[in-house]
FIDRENNU-984672 format. One record per residue (C-alpha): x, y, z negated; residue number from 1. Coordinates in pm, 1 decimal, m for minus. Each point is the difference from the previous one (the first is absolute). Layout:
<atoms>
+----------+----------+----------+------+
|       xx |       yy |       zz | resi |
+----------+----------+----------+------+
|        X |        Y |        Z |  NUM |
...
+----------+----------+----------+------+
</atoms>
This chain:
<atoms>
+----------+----------+----------+------+
|       xx |       yy |       zz | resi |
+----------+----------+----------+------+
|      0.0 |      0.0 |      0.0 |    1 |
|    137.8 |    341.5 |     99.0 |    2 |
|     67.4 |    224.2 |   m298.2 |    3 |
|   m171.5 |    337.2 |    m19.8 |    4 |
|    346.5 |    146.1 |    m59.7 |    5 |
|    176.2 |   m217.7 |    259.1 |    6 |
|     54.4 |    244.8 |    287.4 |    7 |
|    377.2 |     27.0 |    m30.9 |    8 |
|     55.2 |   m373.0 |    m54.8 |    9 |
|     67.6 |   m246.6 |    284.2 |   10 |
|    m52.1 |   m325.9 |   m184.7 |   11 |
|   m238.1 |   m139.7 |   m257.8 |   12 |
|     62.5 |      5.1 |   m372.9 |   13 |
|    136.5 |   m327.9 |   m133.7 |   14 |
|   m265.0 |   m201.4 |   m184.6 |   15 |
|    226.3 |    m25.1 |   m302.6 |   16 |
|     30.1 |    379.9 |     m6.1 |   17 |
|   m376.9 |     37.9 |     35.1 |   18 |
|    m54.0 |   m222.2 |   m301.5 |   19 |
|    277.3 |    167.7 |   m199.9 |   20 |
|   m120.0 |    355.6 |     59.8 |   21 |
|   m375.0 |    m58.0 |    m20.8 |   22 |
|   m178.5 |    163.4 |   m293.1 |   23 |
|   m350.3 |   m106.8 |     99.6 |   24 |
|    m23.5 |   m267.2 |   m268.2 |   25 |
|    m14.0 |    270.4 |   m266.8 |   26 |
|    m75.5 |    336.1 |    162.9 |   27 |
|   m322.7 |   m139.6 |    145.2 |   28 |
|   m135.1 |    106.7 |   m337.2 |   29 |
|     18.4 |    360.4 |    124.0 |   30 |
|   m232.1 |    m51.2 |    297.5 |   31 |
|   m287.6 |    214.1 |   m127.9 |   32 |
|    232.4 |    286.7 |    m92.1 |   33 |
|    167.4 |    m26.0 |    338.8 |   34 |
|   m333.8 |     38.7 |    173.3 |   35 |
|   m105.0 |    282.1 |   m232.1 |   36 |
|    321.0 |    190.6 |     75.1 |   37 |
|    m26.4 |    m67.5 |    372.8 |   38 |
|   m355.8 |    130.7 |     12.0 |   39 |
|    100.3 |    323.7 |   m169.7 |   40 |
|    299.2 |     33.0 |    233.5 |   41 |
|   m202.7 |    m48.2 |    318.6 |   42 |
|   m266.7 |    245.5 |   m114.1 |   43 |
|    276.4 |    256.8 |    m33.3 |   44 |
|    143.7 |    m88.7 |    342.5 |   45 |
|   m342.1 |     55.0 |    155.2 |   46 |
|    m63.6 |    323.8 |   m189.1 |   47 |
|    337.6 |    138.6 |    107.7 |   48 |
|    m63.0 |   m111.8 |    362.1 |   49 |
|    320.9 |   m200.0 |     m8.0 |   50 |
|   m209.2 |   m284.8 |    139.8 |   51 |
|   m341.2 |     35.2 |    171.6 |   52 |
|   m293.4 |     m1.7 |   m239.4 |   53 |
|   m163.0 |   m284.7 |    191.9 |   54 |
|    311.8 |   m211.3 |    m55.1 |   55 |
|     m2.6 |     90.7 |   m370.1 |   56 |
|   m362.6 |   m110.1 |    m25.1 |   57 |
|     80.4 |   m325.0 |    181.3 |   58 |
|    292.8 |    m69.9 |   m232.5 |   59 |
|   m214.8 |     65.9 |   m306.2 |   60 |
|   m265.0 |   m245.2 |    119.9 |   61 |
|    267.9 |   m258.9 |     69.9 |   62 |
|    155.3 |     39.1 |   m343.1 |   63 |
|   m341.9 |    m28.9 |   m163.9 |   64 |
|    m61.6 |   m325.8 |    188.0 |   65 |
|    340.5 |   m135.8 |   m103.2 |   66 |
|    m78.1 |     87.6 |   m361.4 |   67 |
|   m327.2 |   m196.0 |     24.5 |   68 |
|    181.3 |   m298.0 |    154.5 |   69 |
|    259.7 |     m7.6 |   m277.2 |   70 |
|   m271.0 |     27.2 |   m263.8 |   71 |
|   m188.1 |   m286.4 |    166.5 |   72 |
|    315.0 |   m213.2 |     19.2 |   73 |
|    m11.0 |    m31.7 |    379.0 |   74 |
|    303.8 |    215.6 |     78.6 |   75 |
|    310.0 |   m193.3 |    112.1 |   76 |
|    321.8 |    133.0 |   m150.2 |   77 |
|    313.2 |   m100.0 |    192.1 |   78 |
|    342.6 |    m41.2 |   m160.8 |   79 |
|    165.8 |     85.3 |    329.9 |   80 |
|   m132.8 |    356.3 |    m36.0 |   81 |
|    218.2 |     51.8 |   m308.7 |   82 |
|   m230.8 |    189.1 |   m233.8 |   83 |
|   m354.2 |    110.6 |    m72.6 |   84 |
|     46.8 |    329.5 |    186.3 |   85 |
|     99.2 |   m161.6 |    329.2 |   86 |
|   m272.2 |   m261.6 |    m31.2 |   87 |
|   m269.8 |    265.4 |    m28.3 |   88 |
|    142.5 |    218.6 |    277.5 |   89 |
|     44.1 |   m297.2 |    234.3 |   90 |
|   m357.6 |   m111.6 |    m65.3 |   91 |
|   m123.9 |    353.9 |     64.4 |   92 |
|    174.7 |     22.3 |    338.8 |   93 |
|   m132.9 |   m341.0 |     93.6 |   94 |
|   m350.9 |    104.0 |   m104.3 |   95 |
|    m29.2 |    348.3 |    157.9 |   96 |
|    278.7 |     10.3 |    257.8 |   97 |
|    269.9 |    265.2 |     59.0 |   98 |
|   m174.1 |    254.4 |   m222.0 |   99 |
|    104.7 |   m215.5 |   m295.1 |  100 |
|    361.9 |     79.3 |     79.0 |  101 |
|    m66.0 |    363.7 |    m89.2 |  102 |
|    m64.7 |    m79.7 |   m367.1 |  103 |
|    369.5 |      3.2 |    m84.4 |  104 |
|     52.6 |    346.2 |    146.8 |  105 |
|    197.5 |    226.2 |   m238.6 |  106 |
|     42.9 |   m286.0 |   m245.8 |  107 |
|    262.5 |   m257.9 |    m94.5 |  108 |
|    m29.2 |   m318.0 |   m196.3 |  109 |
|    230.7 |    175.1 |   m246.3 |  110 |
|   m253.7 |    261.6 |   m105.7 |  111 |
|   m288.1 |   m241.0 |     63.0 |  112 |
|    115.7 |   m259.1 |   m252.1 |  113 |
|     87.3 |    271.2 |   m252.8 |  114 |
|   m358.6 |    123.3 |     31.4 |  115 |
|   m151.7 |   m346.8 |    m34.4 |  116 |
|    200.1 |    m76.0 |   m312.5 |  117 |
|    m97.4 |    329.0 |   m161.1 |  118 |
|   m367.9 |    m58.6 |     76.4 |  119 |
|     27.5 |   m350.5 |   m145.0 |  120 |
|    171.9 |    113.9 |   m319.6 |  121 |
|   m242.1 |    287.3 |    m44.8 |  122 |
|   m288.5 |   m246.0 |    m20.1 |  123 |
|    189.0 |   m250.5 |   m213.7 |  124 |
|    106.5 |    260.9 |   m254.8 |  125 |
|   m366.2 |     86.8 |    m42.9 |  126 |
|    m79.8 |   m368.2 |    m60.8 |  127 |
|    286.4 |    m40.9 |   m247.1 |  128 |
|   m118.5 |    305.6 |   m193.3 |  129 |
|   m352.0 |   m145.0 |    m25.1 |  130 |
|    136.0 |   m329.7 |   m132.0 |  131 |
|    220.2 |    182.3 |   m247.8 |  132 |
|   m301.9 |    186.3 |   m134.2 |  133 |
|   m188.8 |   m327.6 |    m38.1 |  134 |
|    279.2 |   m153.0 |   m208.4 |  135 |
|     19.0 |    318.6 |   m206.8 |  136 |
|   m372.7 |    m23.6 |    m68.1 |  137 |
|     42.6 |   m359.2 |   m119.2 |  138 |
|    276.1 |    109.6 |   m238.5 |  139 |
|   m209.0 |    286.3 |   m137.9 |  140 |
|   m299.6 |   m230.3 |    m50.9 |  141 |
|    216.3 |   m242.2 |   m196.8 |  142 |
|    149.6 |    286.8 |   m199.3 |  143 |
|   m347.9 |    125.0 |    m95.8 |  144 |
|    m80.0 |   m339.9 |   m147.0 |  145 |
|    319.2 |     m9.8 |   m204.6 |  146 |
|     37.5 |    345.8 |   m153.4 |  147 |
|    m15.2 |   m171.8 |   m339.3 |  148 |
|    230.1 |   m291.0 |     82.3 |  149 |
|    337.8 |     12.0 |   m173.1 |  150 |
|    309.6 |   m163.5 |    143.1 |  151 |
|    375.4 |     30.6 |    m36.1 |  152 |
|    173.4 |    233.5 |    240.0 |  153 |
|    340.1 |   m121.6 |    116.1 |  154 |
|    339.9 |    139.4 |     83.5 |  155 |
|    277.3 |   m235.4 |    118.8 |  156 |
|   m276.1 |   m265.0 |    m14.1 |  157 |
|     17.8 |     30.4 |   m379.5 |  158 |
|   m294.4 |    112.5 |   m210.5 |  159 |
|     32.9 |    373.5 |    m53.5 |  160 |
|   m313.5 |    184.8 |   m118.1 |  161 |
|   m372.8 |    m67.5 |     m9.5 |  162 |
|   m196.2 |    132.9 |    296.4 |  163 |
|   m348.8 |    m34.2 |    140.2 |  164 |
|    m50.9 |   m253.2 |    276.3 |  165 |
|   m192.1 |    275.0 |    178.6 |  166 |
|    308.8 |    222.1 |    m13.2 |  167 |
|    213.2 |   m280.0 |    142.4 |  168 |
|   m241.6 |    m58.5 |    288.4 |  169 |
|    m20.9 |    370.2 |     76.8 |  170 |
|    378.7 |      5.5 |     39.3 |  171 |
|    m55.6 |   m204.6 |    316.4 |  172 |
|   m274.0 |    240.8 |    105.5 |  173 |
|    258.0 |    280.8 |    m15.5 |  174 |
|    247.0 |   m201.4 |    208.0 |  175 |
|   m265.3 |    m53.9 |    266.6 |  176 |
|    m91.8 |    367.6 |    m18.1 |  177 |
|    354.8 |     88.9 |    100.3 |  178 |
|    m27.0 |   m256.3 |    279.1 |  179 |
|   m314.1 |    172.9 |    127.1 |  180 |
|    184.1 |    330.6 |     m4.1 |  181 |
|    294.5 |   m148.5 |    189.1 |  182 |
|   m220.5 |   m142.3 |    275.1 |  183 |
|   m193.0 |    326.8 |     26.6 |  184 |
|    326.6 |    187.2 |     35.2 |  185 |
|    132.1 |   m254.3 |    249.7 |  186 |
|   m311.4 |     58.1 |    210.2 |  187 |
|    112.1 |    359.5 |     59.2 |  188 |
|    304.7 |   m128.1 |    189.6 |  189 |
|   m196.1 |   m275.8 |    175.4 |  190 |
|   m265.4 |    243.6 |    119.2 |  191 |
|    219.6 |    172.8 |    260.8 |  192 |
|    m81.9 |    m38.8 |    371.2 |  193 |
|    301.3 |   m106.4 |    214.4 |  194 |
|   m177.8 |    m48.0 |    334.8 |  195 |
|    125.9 |    238.9 |    266.3 |  196 |
|    362.2 |    m47.0 |    m95.3 |  197 |
|     25.4 |   m248.3 |    289.1 |  198 |
|    325.1 |   m199.4 |      9.1 |  199 |
|    203.1 |    254.0 |   m199.2 |  200 |
|     m2.8 |    341.4 |    170.2 |  201 |
|   m365.5 |     88.4 |     48.7 |  202 |
|   m150.1 |     42.7 |    345.9 |  203 |
|    m10.6 |    256.5 |    280.0 |  204 |
|   m373.6 |    m56.7 |     41.3 |  205 |
|   m241.9 |    251.6 |   m163.9 |  206 |
|   m129.8 |   m222.0 |   m279.0 |  207 |
|   m203.9 |    125.9 |   m296.6 |  208 |
|    129.7 |   m171.9 |   m312.2 |  209 |
|   m226.3 |    196.3 |   m230.6 |  210 |
|   m305.5 |   m131.8 |    182.6 |  211 |
|    117.6 |   m360.9 |    m40.8 |  212 |
|     74.7 |     61.2 |   m368.4 |  213 |
|   m352.5 |    131.6 |    m51.0 |  214 |
|   m151.2 |   m304.8 |    171.4 |  215 |
|    204.8 |   m235.0 |   m215.2 |  216 |
|    m49.3 |    206.8 |   m318.8 |  217 |
|    366.1 |     75.7 |    m58.0 |  218 |
|     53.0 |    314.0 |   m211.7 |  219 |
|    359.4 |     40.4 |    121.7 |  220 |
|    199.7 |    m47.3 |    320.5 |  221 |
|    363.2 |   m107.7 |     13.7 |  222 |
|    237.4 |    291.0 |     54.8 |  223 |
|    289.8 |   m174.3 |    172.4 |  224 |
|    m47.6 |   m255.3 |    275.9 |  225 |
|    324.5 |   m186.2 |    m74.1 |  226 |
|    m83.2 |    m30.1 |   m366.1 |  227 |
|   m359.7 |   m100.9 |     73.7 |  228 |
|     88.5 |   m311.5 |    201.0 |  229 |
|    285.3 |   m108.9 |   m228.1 |  230 |
|   m159.5 |     75.6 |   m337.8 |  231 |
|    m90.1 |   m294.3 |   m219.0 |  232 |
|     30.1 |    186.0 |   m329.7 |  233 |
|   m374.2 |    m39.1 |    m43.0 |  234 |
|     37.8 |   m378.2 |     28.1 |  235 |
|    281.7 |     m2.0 |   m254.8 |  236 |
|   m204.3 |    220.6 |   m231.4 |  237 |
|   m308.0 |   m221.0 |     26.1 |  238 |
|    195.9 |   m317.7 |    m74.1 |  239 |
|    185.4 |    178.6 |   m280.3 |  240 |
|   m328.9 |    107.2 |   m159.7 |  241 |
|   m123.2 |   m355.5 |     43.1 |  242 |
|    313.9 |   m136.5 |   m167.4 |  243 |
|    m58.2 |    219.4 |   m305.4 |  244 |
|   m363.8 |   m110.6 |    m11.2 |  245 |
|    104.5 |   m364.8 |     20.4 |  246 |
|    244.0 |     57.9 |   m288.6 |  247 |
|   m294.8 |    115.1 |   m209.4 |  248 |
|   m216.0 |   m295.3 |    103.3 |  249 |
|    291.2 |   m231.8 |    m74.6 |  250 |
|     47.0 |    148.7 |   m347.4 |  251 |
|   m368.5 |    m46.4 |    m74.7 |  252 |
|     13.7 |   m356.2 |    132.9 |  253 |
|    305.4 |    m77.1 |   m213.0 |  254 |
|   m172.3 |    121.2 |   m315.8 |  255 |
|   m314.0 |   m200.3 |     68.3 |  256 |
|    215.3 |   m308.7 |     62.5 |  257 |
|    185.9 |     50.4 |   m329.5 |  258 |
|   m315.2 |     84.8 |   m192.8 |  259 |
|   m178.3 |   m311.8 |    127.5 |  260 |
|    279.3 |   m221.1 |   m131.8 |  261 |
|    m82.9 |   m188.8 |   m320.2 |  262 |
|    286.1 |    176.8 |   m177.0 |  263 |
|   m193.9 |    325.4 |     38.9 |  264 |
|   m357.4 |   m112.1 |     53.3 |  265 |
|   m112.6 |    357.0 |     67.3 |  266 |
|   m207.7 |    m81.3 |    309.0 |  267 |
|   m195.6 |   m280.2 |    157.6 |  268 |
|     27.2 |     12.1 |    377.6 |  269 |
|   m314.2 |    m84.4 |    199.4 |  270 |
|    m17.0 |   m350.2 |    149.0 |  271 |
|    m97.4 |    143.8 |    337.4 |  272 |
|    334.4 |    181.7 |     25.2 |  273 |
|    229.2 |   m276.3 |   m122.7 |  274 |
|    102.8 |   m343.3 |    125.6 |  275 |
|     90.5 |   m337.1 |   m148.1 |  276 |
|    304.5 |   m219.6 |     12.1 |  277 |
|     25.1 |   m294.7 |    239.2 |  278 |
|    142.4 |   m216.5 |   m280.1 |  279 |
|    m83.2 |    163.2 |   m336.6 |  280 |
|   m376.3 |     m1.9 |    m60.9 |  281 |
|     11.9 |    252.1 |   m283.6 |  282 |
|    165.3 |    278.0 |    199.3 |  283 |
|   m165.8 |    328.1 |     94.7 |  284 |
|    243.7 |    190.2 |    217.0 |  285 |
|    m13.6 |    376.8 |     65.7 |  286 |
|     72.4 |    m42.0 |    371.8 |  287 |
|   m178.6 |    316.3 |    113.2 |  288 |
|    211.5 |    209.1 |   m233.7 |  289 |
|    317.8 |   m185.5 |     90.1 |  290 |
|    m62.3 |     46.3 |    371.9 |  291 |
|    m62.2 |    371.1 |    m52.1 |  292 |
|    328.3 |     18.2 |   m187.8 |  293 |
|    173.7 |   m199.4 |    273.5 |  294 |
|   m141.0 |    196.2 |    292.0 |  295 |
|    144.9 |    314.6 |   m148.1 |  296 |
|    332.0 |   m126.8 |    131.3 |  297 |
|   m138.7 |    m16.7 |    352.9 |  298 |
|    m91.4 |    367.5 |     m5.5 |  299 |
|    340.1 |     91.2 |   m145.3 |  300 |
|    154.2 |   m198.3 |    286.4 |  301 |
|   m205.0 |    187.9 |    258.6 |  302 |
|    117.1 |    330.9 |   m143.0 |  303 |
|    363.7 |   m105.7 |     23.2 |  304 |
|    m59.2 |   m132.5 |    353.2 |  305 |
|   m142.0 |    324.5 |    138.9 |  306 |
|    263.6 |    209.3 |   m178.9 |  307 |
|    268.1 |   m219.3 |    156.9 |  308 |
|   m157.4 |     21.2 |    346.6 |  309 |
|     m8.8 |    379.7 |     m9.1 |  310 |
|    327.4 |     77.4 |   m176.4 |  311 |
|    228.8 |      9.8 |    305.8 |  312 |
|   m224.8 |     94.3 |    291.3 |  313 |
|    104.6 |    292.7 |    219.2 |  314 |
|   m270.0 |    227.7 |    139.3 |  315 |
|   m243.6 |    m61.6 |    147.2 |  316 |
|   m202.6 |   m322.5 |     43.0 |  317 |
|    178.8 |   m336.0 |    m19.1 |  318 |
|   m154.2 |   m344.2 |     46.8 |  319 |
|    116.2 |    m91.6 |   m351.8 |  320 |
|   m304.6 |    193.6 |   m115.9 |  321 |
|   m226.1 |   m276.0 |    130.4 |  322 |
|    101.7 |   m175.5 |   m323.0 |  323 |
|   m212.8 |    241.5 |   m204.6 |  324 |
|   m334.4 |   m166.5 |     76.9 |  325 |
|     24.5 |   m333.3 |   m179.1 |  326 |
|    125.5 |    151.1 |   m329.0 |  327 |
|   m282.0 |    257.2 |     11.6 |  328 |
|   m270.4 |   m251.9 |     81.5 |  329 |
|    110.9 |   m251.7 |   m261.4 |  330 |
|     34.9 |    272.9 |   m262.6 |  331 |
|   m356.2 |    116.0 |     68.3 |  332 |
|   m134.4 |   m354.2 |    m20.7 |  333 |
|    197.5 |    m85.1 |   m314.6 |  334 |
|    m96.5 |    314.8 |   m189.2 |  335 |
|   m368.3 |    m24.2 |     89.9 |  336 |
|    m28.4 |   m370.7 |    m85.6 |  337 |
|    168.0 |     51.2 |   m339.2 |  338 |
|   m222.9 |    296.7 |    m84.5 |  339 |
|   m312.3 |   m191.8 |    100.8 |  340 |
|     77.3 |   m310.8 |   m204.6 |  341 |
|    108.1 |    193.2 |   m311.0 |  342 |
|   m309.0 |    222.3 |     18.8 |  343 |
|   m218.2 |   m310.4 |      5.2 |  344 |
|    198.8 |   m173.4 |   m272.3 |  345 |
|     25.4 |    287.5 |   m248.0 |  346 |
|   m364.9 |     m1.9 |   m118.7 |  347 |
|     20.6 |   m376.2 |    m62.0 |  348 |
|    303.9 |      6.7 |   m230.4 |  349 |
|    m97.3 |    m70.5 |   m361.5 |  350 |
|    205.3 |    175.4 |   m268.5 |  351 |
|     41.4 |   m184.3 |   m330.6 |  352 |
|    m64.4 |    291.9 |   m234.4 |  353 |
|     60.3 |   m187.4 |   m327.5 |  354 |
|    332.9 |   m140.6 |    116.7 |  355 |
|    111.6 |    343.4 |    113.8 |  356 |
|   m108.2 |    163.5 |   m326.5 |  357 |
|    188.5 |   m258.4 |   m208.0 |  358 |
|    310.5 |     57.6 |    208.7 |  359 |
|    m29.1 |    375.0 |    m60.2 |  360 |
|     12.5 |    m45.0 |   m378.7 |  361 |
|    332.3 |   m186.5 |    m15.6 |  362 |
|    357.7 |     87.8 |     82.0 |  363 |
|     26.8 |    331.0 |   m190.1 |  364 |
|   m171.3 |    183.0 |    285.6 |  365 |
|    m93.1 |    291.2 |   m224.3 |  366 |
|    357.5 |     72.2 |   m109.7 |  367 |
|      5.2 |    319.5 |    206.9 |  368 |
|   m320.1 |    110.7 |   m171.4 |  369 |
|    170.5 |    m45.6 |   m336.9 |  370 |
|    294.2 |    211.1 |    119.0 |  371 |
|   m234.9 |    272.4 |    122.5 |  372 |
|   m183.1 |    m15.7 |   m334.9 |  373 |
|    329.9 |     84.3 |   m170.7 |  374 |
|     59.9 |    281.2 |    248.9 |  375 |
|   m336.1 |    149.7 |    m96.6 |  376 |
|    118.0 |    m16.8 |   m362.0 |  377 |
|    301.7 |    212.6 |     94.4 |  378 |
|    271.2 |   m257.1 |     66.0 |  379 |
|    223.8 |     52.9 |    309.6 |  380 |
|    m84.0 |   m255.3 |    269.0 |  381 |
|    343.1 |   m165.0 |      1.1 |  382 |
|    m24.9 |    m56.9 |   m374.2 |  383 |
|   m355.7 |   m126.1 |     40.8 |  384 |
|    119.9 |   m237.7 |    270.8 |  385 |
|    270.3 |   m138.8 |   m232.7 |  386 |
|   m235.8 |    m39.5 |   m297.1 |  387 |
|   m259.9 |   m175.7 |    213.4 |  388 |
|    267.4 |   m233.7 |    136.6 |  389 |
|     98.9 |    m86.9 |   m358.1 |  390 |
|   m362.9 |    m78.3 |    m84.0 |  391 |
|    m26.4 |   m224.6 |    307.6 |  392 |
|    316.7 |   m183.8 |   m102.4 |  393 |
|   m138.9 |    m44.4 |   m353.2 |  394 |
|   m317.6 |   m152.1 |    146.7 |  395 |
|    193.3 |   m232.9 |    229.9 |  396 |
|    217.7 |   m122.1 |   m287.8 |  397 |
|   m308.6 |    m58.0 |   m215.0 |  398 |
|   m206.3 |   m150.1 |    286.5 |  399 |
|   m262.4 |    270.4 |    m46.6 |  400 |
|   m197.6 |    237.8 |    215.7 |  401 |
|     m2.4 |    370.4 |    m82.7 |  402 |
|   m365.2 |    m29.8 |    m94.1 |  403 |
|    102.3 |   m258.6 |   m264.9 |  404 |
|    211.8 |    254.7 |   m191.5 |  405 |
|   m139.1 |    184.7 |   m302.2 |  406 |
|     55.9 |    367.8 |    m69.4 |  407 |
|    279.9 |    m71.2 |   m245.7 |  408 |
|    193.5 |   m192.0 |    262.0 |  409 |
|    m43.4 |    281.7 |    252.3 |  410 |
|    118.8 |    261.1 |   m248.5 |  411 |
|    326.7 |   m187.6 |    m52.3 |  412 |
|    100.8 |    146.5 |    333.8 |  413 |
|   m146.8 |    352.7 |    m30.8 |  414 |
|   m189.9 |    187.0 |   m266.1 |  415 |
|   m175.0 |    190.6 |    278.9 |  416 |
|   m216.3 |   m305.7 |     62.5 |  417 |
|   m337.9 |     26.9 |   m170.6 |  418 |
|   m313.2 |   m205.8 |    m29.9 |  419 |
|   m123.2 |    129.2 |    334.2 |  420 |
|    264.9 |   m203.7 |    181.4 |  421 |
|   m236.1 |   m293.3 |     49.4 |  422 |
|   m229.0 |    204.4 |    223.1 |  423 |
|    288.6 |     53.2 |    241.9 |  424 |
|    150.3 |   m345.4 |     47.3 |  425 |
|   m289.9 |   m203.3 |    141.2 |  426 |
|    m22.3 |    m56.2 |    374.4 |  427 |
|   m338.4 |    171.0 |     17.3 |  428 |
|    114.3 |    313.8 |   m178.6 |  429 |
|    316.8 |      6.5 |    210.8 |  430 |
|   m199.3 |      0.8 |    322.7 |  431 |
|   m255.8 |    251.0 |   m128.0 |  432 |
|    279.1 |    236.8 |    m96.7 |  433 |
|    153.1 |     16.5 |    348.8 |  434 |
|   m198.0 |    313.0 |     95.2 |  435 |
|    270.4 |    169.2 |    203.8 |  436 |
|   m109.6 |     68.2 |    359.2 |  437 |
|     32.3 |   m321.6 |    195.9 |  438 |
|     24.4 |   m207.3 |   m317.4 |  439 |
|   m173.6 |   m325.7 |    m85.3 |  440 |
|   m257.8 |    126.3 |   m251.8 |  441 |
|   m360.9 |    m92.2 |     81.7 |  442 |
|    m82.7 |    368.2 |     28.6 |  443 |
|    268.6 |     65.2 |    262.1 |  444 |
|    m76.3 |   m318.9 |    192.5 |  445 |
|   m372.6 |     71.8 |     10.0 |  446 |
|     70.9 |    355.4 |    115.3 |  447 |
|    215.1 |   m131.1 |    284.5 |  448 |
|   m268.1 |   m248.2 |    104.6 |  449 |
|   m260.0 |    279.7 |      7.9 |  450 |
|    235.4 |    213.1 |    206.7 |  451 |
|     61.5 |   m281.5 |    247.9 |  452 |
|   m369.8 |    m78.9 |     37.4 |  453 |
|    m92.2 |    366.3 |     43.3 |  454 |
|    258.6 |     38.3 |    272.8 |  455 |
|   m119.3 |   m321.6 |    163.9 |  456 |
|   m355.0 |    132.7 |     19.2 |  457 |
|    129.3 |    320.1 |    157.8 |  458 |
|    197.1 |   m192.3 |    263.2 |  459 |
|   m302.9 |   m212.3 |     85.8 |  460 |
|   m216.8 |    310.5 |     32.8 |  461 |
|    256.8 |    166.4 |    226.4 |  462 |
|     39.5 |   m315.6 |    207.0 |  463 |
+----------+----------+----------+------+
</atoms>
């Protein structure tokens, strides 16, 4: 088959080369965006009288028919035509005749594929943001149910201070909130229209790029034709934002895996989101969470791949950039599937409140509260820290908890300690006292939940 670009070539392309260079197996996914961009382009060509209006109308009808054929599954894609763009253009010429050859006027595959990828990512970012909001809603719903549930907070995976389970869950809400902000900011760089840059230098024909941008709802137009066809920063930024999101999902998955272990017993994972062992009948494996944790590595790999592809490319377009599609597509699919399954799983996780509360009472978790009690009595913090450490050591040596000590024992270490000490060293009083902004007290947590829900209602009203 003669190539649409084959005018200066005498012989046919080797079959091995055709197979090696073909991108159809993955860029076929862009077919609808390719047609959308082509329709906008040909409308502009007709408006500017670069091609006759009757030819523009004929091309538009042909593209609409091709779209219907692809949707119906009757369109025949051919590997020999290299990519989705050539397949559609070849089919158009075959369908409507020589007028179809005018579609590519004032356009290159270089700016065409950049357009298609931006249109694709624009839609996918919107979908990712919706899924992020759904997972956030599931976290907030769980937090509302557990404003009164005590648990140990950890540092270095060691028990540190008592916190509310709701506060812990809302920490993941805040992570996802930053993810939403990153994707929204990324969209600003995605939403730039490159079409009209042609191969690298623009075109001598009197095109109207602003008109095309309006048709395709792009708020901005690329300023430099060489940059426009060789820019994949927006791809790197999308995968980078996705990698950070996957880190957050992986951290959540790791905690749920640890918490579901018998050694913790903090959660019971739903049967519908776990699997069994092929040999051990008693096992209940957190495979969904483990796969989410594992697939994080895939997205990290895609980020390194695209960074490596782009790091040494001279201006302008180079065929290396064909390697951007598969990392983008797999990142989109991985992120969306993980968000979907975790959003469905989250409401079904059962938190063992009594186990968590018992864990919050042990391990001297209120030692900092004792130190701050002494600070309120006038003792410098470093001295209070030392005295509290001595009390902890005394308890360890005597196999006691701080709540087991009587006032006389406390006063061995400081005469500043009075009978009111016992209202400061329980897990409940510790949590209730954390009233600093962003702290774990019920009052602060409830205020944050109200703020989140109020903002959510506003977003839904605006949407």
